[in-house]
C-alpha positions as a Python dict, from the first residue, in 0.01 Angstrom:
ca = {
    (1, 'M'): (0, 0, 0),
    (2, 'A'): (-333, 254, -103),
    (3, 'H'): (-293, 578, -43),
    (4, 'F'): (-448, 643, 331),
    (5, 'G'): (-302, 998, 441),
    (6, 'M'): (-56, 907, 681),
    (7, 'K'): (-26, 1195, 977),
    (8, 'M'): (380, 1186, 922),
    (9, 'A'): (408, 1227, 580),
    (10, 'C'): (81, 1304, 384),
    (11, 'T'): (76, 1679, 394),
    (12, 'F'): (485, 1747, 391),
    (13, 'L'): (460, 1556, 19),
    (14, 'A'): (95, 1757, -14),
    (15, 'L'): (363, 2073, 65),
    (16, 'L'): (644, 1936, -109),
    (17, 'G'): (486, 1899, -489),
    (18, 'L'): (323, 2272, -463),
    (19, 'S'): (685, 2415, -387),
    (20, 'L'): (821, 2175, -702),
    (21, 'A'): (518, 2349, -935),
    (22, 'G'): (654, 2625, -783),
    (23, 'M'): (328, 2738, -595),
    (24, 'A'): (326, 2838, -283),
    (25, 'P'): (113, 2626, -24),
    (26, 'A'): (-272, 2813, 35),
    (27, 'A'): (-490, 2732, 338),
    (28, 'A'): (-738, 2476, 233),
    (29, 'A'): (-1090, 2494, 268),
    (30, 'P'): (-1272, 2312, 464),
    (31, 'P'): (-1484, 2022, 297),
    (32, 'P'): (-1872, 2023, 399),
    (33, 'R'): (-1859, 1888, 799),
    (34, 'T'): (-2140, 1699, 887),
    (35, 'Q'): (-2255, 1915, 1219),
    (36, 'G'): (-2119, 1761, 1534),
    (37, 'L'): (-1958, 1454, 1410),
    (38, 'I'): (-1627, 1553, 1218),
    (39, 'G'): (-1258, 1693, 1352),
    (40, 'N'): (-914, 1657, 1233),
    (41, 'D'): (-576, 1554, 1358),
    (42, 'V'): (-320, 1790, 1318),
    (43, 'S'): (130, 1735, 1418),
    (44, 'W'): (454, 1864, 1299),
    (45, 'P'): (394, 1954, 915),
    (46, 'Q'): (136, 2170, 1031),
    (47, 'C'): (338, 2398, 1146),
    (48, 'G'): (329, 2745, 1106),
    (49, 'K'): (-14, 2656, 829),
    (50, 'S'): (-373, 2787, 910),
    (51, 'L'): (-516, 2479, 1088),
    (52, 'P'): (-940, 2433, 1017),
    (53, 'A'): (-1229, 2627, 1233),
    (54, 'G'): (-1549, 2446, 1390),
    (55, 'Q'): (-1377, 2143, 1412),
    (56, 'A'): (-1613, 1912, 1667),
    (57, 'F'): (-1276, 1767, 1831),
    (58, 'A'): (-944, 1737, 1719),
    (59, 'I'): (-645, 1485, 1808),
    (60, 'V'): (-309, 1656, 1800),
    (61, 'G'): (67, 1464, 1727),
    (62, 'V'): (265, 1479, 2086),
    (63, 'T'): (582, 1370, 1883),
    (64, 'G'): (725, 1480, 1559),
    (65, 'G'): (789, 1187, 1377),
    (66, 'L'): (955, 977, 1574),
    (67, 'A'): (910, 833, 1893),
    (68, 'N'): (1169, 958, 2096),
    (69, 'N'): (1129, 1361, 1960),
    (70, 'T'): (837, 1640, 2036),
    (71, 'N'): (674, 1830, 1796),
    (72, 'P'): (792, 2207, 1808),
    (73, 'C'): (431, 2352, 1726),
    (74, 'L'): (288, 2115, 2057),
    (75, 'A'): (170, 2434, 2288),
    (76, 'Q'): (4, 2588, 1977),
    (77, 'Q'): (-217, 2294, 1839),
    (78, 'L'): (-319, 2261, 2188),
    (79, 'A'): (-426, 2571, 2246),
    (80, 'W'): (-601, 2547, 1878),
    (81, 'A'): (-747, 2216, 1970),
    (82, 'A'): (-921, 2365, 2293),
    (83, 'G'): (-1123, 2499, 2069),
    (84, 'S'): (-1309, 2256, 1970),
    (85, 'T'): (-1689, 2268, 1953),
    (86, 'G'): (-1774, 1905, 2115),
    (87, 'G'): (-2088, 1694, 1992),
    (88, 'T'): (-1925, 1337, 1937),
    (89, 'A'): (-1813, 1060, 2143),
    (90, 'Q'): (-1443, 1153, 2106),
    (91, 'P'): (-1301, 1371, 2396),
    (92, 'K'): (-1296, 1739, 2202),
    (93, 'V'): (-908, 1720, 2255),
    (94, 'A'): (-731, 1425, 2248),
    (95, 'L'): (-379, 1345, 2180),
    (96, 'Y'): (-134, 1067, 1931),
    (97, 'V'): (215, 950, 1973),
    (98, 'N'): (406, 781, 1735),
    (99, 'T'): (609, 462, 1819),
    (100, 'A'): (903, 223, 1703),
    (101, 'N'): (1075, -14, 1752),
    (102, 'P'): (1459, 72, 1668),
    (103, 'G'): (1648, -214, 1889),
    (104, 'L'): (2008, -117, 1913),
    (105, 'A'): (2009, 65, 1626),
    (106, 'G'): (1813, 368, 1840),
    (107, 'S'): (1985, 660, 2014),
    (108, 'W'): (1865, 433, 2335),
    (109, 'W'): (1765, 160, 2444),
    (110, 'P'): (1709, -40, 2772),
    (111, 'S'): (1973, -206, 2990),
    (112, 'S'): (1716, -315, 3320),
    (113, 'N'): (1394, -256, 3403),
    (114, 'T'): (1395, 58, 3604),
    (115, 'Y'): (1329, 345, 3454),
    (116, 'A'): (1278, 733, 3593),
    (117, 'G'): (1422, 577, 3905),
    (118, 'T'): (1093, 339, 3901),
    (119, 'Q'): (1151, -24, 3932),
    (120, 'I'): (855, -113, 3639),
    (121, 'A'): (699, -443, 3668),
    (122, 'N'): (783, -619, 3362),
    (123, 'P'): (553, -923, 3241),
    (124, 'Y'): (887, -1093, 3045),
    (125, 'G'): (1137, -1079, 3281),
    (126, 'T'): (1434, -896, 3358),
    (127, 'C'): (1635, -655, 3096),
    (128, 'G'): (1941, -669, 3045),
    (129, 'G'): (2009, -472, 2756),
    (130, 'A'): (1985, -758, 2451),
    (131, 'V'): (1704, -693, 2223),
    (132, 'D'): (1450, -903, 2375),
    (133, 'L'): (1115, -892, 2497),
    (134, 'A'): (1199, -790, 2786),
    (135, 'C'): (1361, -459, 2703),
    (136, 'S'): (1106, -369, 2365),
    (137, 'Y'): (869, -419, 2656),
    (138, 'M'): (1065, -163, 2840),
    (139, 'Y'): (1126, 78, 2552),
    (140, 'G'): (759, 137, 2466),
    (141, 'Y'): (690, 187, 2856),
    (142, 'A'): (990, 491, 2861),
    (143, 'K'): (874, 616, 2564),
    (144, 'A'): (517, 644, 2692),
    (145, 'Y'): (686, 802, 2993),
    (146, 'D'): (872, 1067, 2850),
    (147, 'D'): (556, 1116, 2636),
    (148, 'A'): (383, 1222, 2916),
    (149, 'T'): (581, 1355, 3104),
    (150, 'I'): (905, 1611, 2947),
    (151, 'R'): (725, 1724, 2589),
    (152, 'G'): (496, 1970, 2784),
    (153, 'V'): (154, 1809, 2820),
    (154, 'N'): (-15, 1936, 3135),
    (155, 'N'): (-267, 1685, 3320),
    (156, 'P'): (-160, 1386, 3049),
    (157, 'G'): (-402, 1136, 3265),
    (158, 'N'): (-693, 1322, 3188),
    (159, 'Y'): (-677, 1283, 2759),
    (160, 'F'): (-694, 976, 2535),
    (161, 'W'): (-404, 865, 2384),
    (162, 'W'): (-389, 706, 2008),
    (163, 'L'): (-43, 483, 1940),
    (164, 'D'): (62, 559, 1578),
    (165, 'V'): (133, 238, 1437),
    (166, 'E'): (280, 280, 1074),
    (167, 'T'): (575, 116, 900),
    (168, 'G'): (733, 408, 855),
    (169, 'N'): (974, 369, 1205),
    (170, 'S'): (1167, 190, 1282),
    (171, 'W'): (1055, -166, 1396),
    (172, 'Q'): (1185, -520, 1468),
    (173, 'T'): (1117, -850, 1184),
    (174, 'T'): (976, -1054, 1469),
    (175, 'T'): (658, -941, 1530),
    (176, 'A'): (656, -1014, 1919),
    (177, 'L'): (839, -816, 1996),
    (178, 'N'): (683, -496, 1845),
    (179, 'R'): (389, -650, 2027),
    (180, 'A'): (552, -627, 2346),
    (181, 'D'): (683, -265, 2298),
    (182, 'L'): (403, -175, 2211),
    (183, 'E'): (216, -331, 2511),
    (184, 'G'): (400, -144, 2739),
    (185, 'M'): (339, 180, 2614),
    (186, 'A'): (-24, 105, 2643),
    (187, 'T'): (15, -57, 2987),
    (188, 'Y'): (194, 322, 3078),
    (189, 'F'): (-91, 514, 2939),
    (190, 'K'): (-366, 309, 3079),
    (191, 'S'): (-235, 290, 3401),
    (192, 'I'): (-245, 744, 3422),
    (193, 'T'): (-557, 768, 3217),
    (194, 'S'): (-779, 536, 3472),
    (195, 'G'): (-1093, 627, 3586),
    (196, 'A'): (-1032, 964, 3413),
    (197, 'A'): (-1378, 1024, 3207),
    (198, 'G'): (-1274, 1034, 2821),
    (199, 'A'): (-915, 881, 2935),
    (200, 'G'): (-746, 582, 2752),
    (201, 'V'): (-568, 458, 2493),
    (202, 'G'): (-628, 325, 2166),
    (203, 'I'): (-444, 233, 1831),
    (204, 'Y'): (-438, 400, 1495),
    (205, 'S'): (-253, 189, 1216),
    (206, 'T'): (-454, -30, 873),
    (207, 'A'): (-492, -351, 924),
    (208, 'S'): (-168, -415, 670),
    (209, 'Q'): (70, -207, 853),
    (210, 'W'): (-41, -315, 1195),
    (211, 'G'): (-43, -728, 1107),
    (212, 'T'): (316, -685, 993),
    (213, 'I'): (425, -507, 1279),
    (214, 'A'): (257, -688, 1530),
    (215, 'G'): (134, -999, 1395),
    (216, 'T'): (-216, -1118, 1600),
    (217, 'V'): (-248, -1018, 1921),
    (218, 'P'): (-317, -1257, 2179),
    (219, 'T'): (-696, -1202, 2375),
    (220, 'S'): (-479, -1143, 2727),
    (221, 'S'): (-254, -914, 2552),
    (222, 'P'): (-321, -541, 2701),
    (223, 'L'): (-369, -430, 2281),
    (224, 'A'): (-654, -656, 2289),
    (225, 'G'): (-997, -433, 2314),
    (226, 'P'): (-862, -71, 2320),
    (227, 'P'): (-1071, 146, 2017),
    (228, 'S'): (-923, 130, 1666),
    (229, 'W'): (-897, 458, 1461),
    (230, 'L'): (-907, 350, 1055),
    (231, 'P'): (-734, 561, 815),
    (232, 'G'): (-753, 480, 424),
    (233, 'A'): (-1038, 658, 305),
    (234, 'N'): (-1042, 1012, 77),
    (235, 'T'): (-1342, 1119, 134),
    (236, 'L'): (-1590, 1117, 399),
    (237, 'R'): (-1813, 833, 238),
    (238, 'G'): (-1577, 609, 297),
    (239, 'A'): (-1450, 724, 631),
    (240, 'K'): (-1827, 642, 731),
    (241, 'S'): (-1840, 315, 564),
    (242, 'N'): (-1512, 174, 729),
    (243, 'C'): (-1685, 217, 1077),
    (244, 'S'): (-1797, -105, 970),
    (245, 'V'): (-1495, -281, 917),
    (246, 'P'): (-1326, -499, 1202),
    (247, 'G'): (-1157, -346, 1451),
    (248, 'L'): (-745, -410, 1477),
    (249, 'T'): (-750, -633, 1736),
    (250, 'S'): (-943, -923, 1940),
    (251, 'G'): (-1242, -732, 2097),
    (252, 'S'): (-1200, -366, 1919),
    (253, 'R'): (-1449, -109, 1796),
    (254, 'V'): (-1360, 70, 1512),
    (255, 'S'): (-1377, 427, 1711),
    (256, 'V'): (-1296, 670, 1475),
    (257, 'T'): (-1137, 712, 1125),
    (258, 'Q'): (-944, 957, 893),
    (259, 'Y'): (-1005, 1063, 511),
    (260, 'V'): (-782, 1311, 378),
    (261, 'S'): (-913, 1633, 200),
    (262, 'S'): (-724, 1924, -3),
    (263, 'G'): (-401, 1815, 198),
    (264, 'L'): (-544, 1805, 542),
    (265, 'D'): (-642, 1505, 743),
    (266, 'Y'): (-1044, 1478, 875),
    (267, 'D'): (-1144, 1265, 1110),
    (268, 'Y'): (-1494, 1093, 1168),
    (269, 'S'): (-1628, 1031, 1487),
    (270, 'C'): (-1866, 658, 1432),
    (271, 'P'): (-2171, 701, 1552),
}
């Protein structure tokens, strides 16, 4: 697949290349910004690194590369993001989370429809511990619950949450199971953000990765319709062009596009 600046790996690989060449990583000079449109996304690979200044909006990774851990620099990066200038269709600060469906290979797998003491309405029936639709849904719901409640995000219902869906994480070979997992996540985030201005849920992926992981999404699915955030560009011009491509699911429009410059992720807010 073409290089598109995956947030889990692109910055790590850039820094590794510098290290192997005997060079120390230097703070990248930000490329020219289009006033009021350019933002940045950051996460654990940027821990301890200089971050851009003057971004219109920021998208901060809550998890640390896996669906079941925390970005160790989350607090510092949220403080940086609070300085975003605004002026776009995007909220000044949004969040993203890694996603996965590891099944029984994971460190935890659900065995009921109860999580954190609450009985969850499960559209796929009762989870009994198998790697099936019902338990995949519960796994996704539980990971989203954790992202909102135990990772250090204050007032999680006031944020827009992006689901980072990439083949670099662990997934089942059956796309229906992965869709159920992502539906559980989307349902939870929708439940806590309903009614909050600028809050909600969207999907970050490429069309190729999304098709491999989730397949075709039925129009009745909670994954149909949320905004899409598309990577894949190496320039601002390419990112602008990607605003005109189809969204990842039925009824979805491309809201944000990503491009990579000097080892940093930049994001364009589509008009």
